[in-house]
C-alpha positions in Angstrom: 207.0 -10.2 -121.7 208.0 -6.6 -121.2 211.5 -5.1 -121.4 214.6 -7.1 -120.9 214.9 -5.6 -117.4 211.4 -6.7 -116.5 211.9 -10.2 -118.0 215.1 -10.8 -116.0 217.1 -11.6 -119.1 220.5 -11.0 -117.5 219.8 -13.2 -114.5 218.4 -16.0 -116.8 221.6 -15.7 -119.0 223.8 -16.2 -116.0 221.7 -19.1 -114.8 222.1 -20.8 -118.2 225.8 -20.1 -118.6 226.9 -20.6 -115.0 224.6 -23.2 -113.5 224.7 -23.9 -109.8 226.6 -27.1 -108.8 225.2 -29.1 -106.0 227.7 -30.2 -103.4 226.7 -32.7 -100.7 226.8 -31.1 -97.3 228.1 -32.9 -94.2 224.9 -32.0 -92.2 221.3 -31.9 -93.3 220.5 -28.7 -91.4 223.4 -26.4 -92.8 222.3 -22.7 -92.8 222.1 -20.8 -96.0 225.1 -18.4 -96.5 226.2 -15.9 -99.0 229.4 -13.8 -99.0 227.8 -10.8 -100.9 224.4 -9.3 -101.9 223.5 -6.3 -104.0 220.3 -4.3 -103.4 219.5 -3.5 -107.0 218.7 -6.0 -109.8 220.3 -3.5 -112.2 223.7 -4.1 -110.7 225.5 -7.4 -111.3 228.3 -8.6 -109.1 230.5 -10.1 -111.8 233.4 -11.5 -109.8 235.1 -11.5 -106.4 238.7 -12.4 -106.3 240.5 -13.0 -103.0 244.0 -12.7 -101.8 245.4 -13.0 -98.3 244.8 -9.4 -97.2 241.9 -8.4 -99.4 239.1 -9.2 -101.8 238.4 -7.3 -105.0 234.8 -7.2 -106.2 233.8 -6.1 -109.7 230.3 -4.9 -110.3 228.5 -3.3 -113.3 225.2 -1.6 -114.0 223.4 -3.7 -116.6 220.1 -1.9 -117.3 221.4 1.3 -118.8 220.2 3.3 -115.9 221.6 5.6 -113.2 221.3 3.8 -109.9 222.5 3.7 -106.3 223.0 0.2 -104.8 224.1 -1.2 -101.6 226.8 -3.9 -101.5 226.6 -6.0 -98.4 229.0 -8.7 -97.3 229.3 -11.1 -94.4 233.1 -11.0 -94.6 235.0 -9.1 -92.0 236.0 -5.8 -93.7 238.2 -3.2 -92.2 238.4 -0.7 -95.1 236.8 -0.3 -98.5 237.9 1.7 -101.5 237.4 2.0 -105.2 240.2 0.7 -107.3 241.1 0.7 -111.0 241.0 -2.4 -113.2 244.6 -3.2 -112.2 243.4 -3.2 -108.6 245.3 -0.1 -107.5 243.3 2.2 -105.2 242.1 5.4 -106.8 242.6 8.9 -105.3 239.6 9.9 -103.2 238.1 6.5 -103.6 237.7 5.5 -99.9 234.2 4.2 -99.2 232.5 4.6 -95.8 231.5 1.3 -94.2 227.8 1.8 -93.2 225.3 -0.3 -91.4 223.6 -1.2 -94.7 227.0 -1.9 -96.4 228.7 0.1 -99.1 226.8 2.7 -101.0 227.8 2.6 -104.7 226.6 4.9 -107.4 226.4 3.7 -111.0 226.0 5.6 -114.3 224.6 3.5 -117.2 226.8 0.4 -117.9 229.5 1.6 -115.5 232.0 -0.9 -114.1 233.2 -0.5 -110.5 236.0 -2.3 -108.8 236.0 -2.3 -105.0 238.9 -3.3 -102.9 237.9 -4.7 -99.5 240.7 -5.0 -96.9 240.0 -7.7 -94.5 240.0 -7.3 -90.7 242.5 -9.5 -88.8 
């Protein structure tokens, strides 16, 4: 019922095409953990690719709206910057690390790639 945004179509499509796989844990009381979270349902974190010194995160705006979202991570990050699709930092693309995470602004259907340099 309602629009595709209200119905959660994008999330349901991801659930169908990329189902969660259950892996037995070594302890019954393991705490829940997530490397990333995004504050807006209009923004989809598509992929996070790691390399020894950094992680590249790709996100896109999926609802056709202009939105500001916060990307939060539990990983130790020293520096964050926007990068192009070839993972090269863009001029003036440094992102301030704030208490709430990284503040990202999206135009309709915009794709952002964020390079997160790890702390030692």
